[in-house]
N, C-alpha and C positions, 0 to 999 in steps of 0.2 A: 878452484875451491880452496879456501883457507886451510892451513895446517890443522887448526882446531876442529874444523868440520870433519876432516879425515879421521882425526883422533877419536871424536865422539862415536863414529861408526864402528870403532874397534873396541868399545867398552865390553866388559864381560856380559854374557847373556842375561845373568840375573839383574845386572844394573840396567841393561836395555829394557828388560821387562818392567822394572820399577818405573823407569822414565816413561815408558809407554802408558802405564796405568795412570800416571799423573798428567802427562803432557799430550799424550796421543801418539807421539812419534819423536824420534831424535831430532828431526828438523824443527818441530814445534818447540822442543826444549831449547834449541839454539835460538830460535826466533824470540822466545819468551825472555831469555837472559839478555839478548841483544836489545829488545825493546825496553826492558827495565833499565839497562845501562843508558839508553837514549833518554828515557824519562829523568834519570838522575842528572845527566848532563844538562838537560833543559832546565831543571829546577835550580841547578847551580849557576847557570849563565843568564837566565832570563827572569825578569821580575814576574813571578806567578803568585797568585793568592795563596797564602798559607804555605809558603815554600818550605819552611822549617819542618812543619808537620808532614808534608809530603816526603821530604827527604828521610825523616825518621821511618816512615812507612816503607819507602823503597829500601832502605838499609835493612829493615827487619826481614823483608822478603828475600833480599840477597843473602842474609844470614841463614835463613831456612834452606835455601837452595844449596848454599855452601855446606851446611851441616849434612844434608842428604848425600851430597857427593862424598864428603869426608867419611860418612858412615859406610859407604860402599868401598872404602879403601882408596879413593881417588884424591887428587890434589884439588880440592874444591876451589880454593882461592885462585890458584894458577889458571884453572879452566875458565873460571868466570872472568878473570883479568884478560885472558886471551880473547874471549868473546867480546868483552868491552873494547879491547884494542881493535878488533874488526870494525866495531861501530865507529870508533874515533877516526880510523883510517878512512872510512866512507864519508864521515862528516867533513874532514879536511879536503876531500876530493869532491865535495858537493854531490855525493851519490846518495840516493834514497833507496833502501831495500824494500821490496814488496814481497812479503812472506805469504801473501794470500790468506792472511788470517784476519778475521773480522774483529772489531772491538769486543763484541760479545764473546767470541771464542777466547780472546786474550783474557777477559775478565773471568770467564769460567775456569780457565787454567789457574789464574791467580787465586781464586777461591779454593781450588783443590790443594794448592801449595800450603795455604794457611790452615 
């Protein structure tokens, strides 16, 4: 288990409750941030339709998540960077994570963030 996953489980109870209300669990929070980082990387490296607009949307969601973490007294940027680092490590090792989350579940969480 990555160090950031261990750290997430040690968040204060109030923060864990807030995360659970939005994401469903700390594991789904991690998965959401990881998948957003993956989508950002794909938009930056592959020719996708409307890439600039997609990147603006991705950055907006990253900002909202970071703000929520900062409001809880946590280092939002560092936490998100650590999760993105997990994604990039998997990417260079050709590993694909299966979080057991459907596209619909991911989109439902994204809607709750915004």
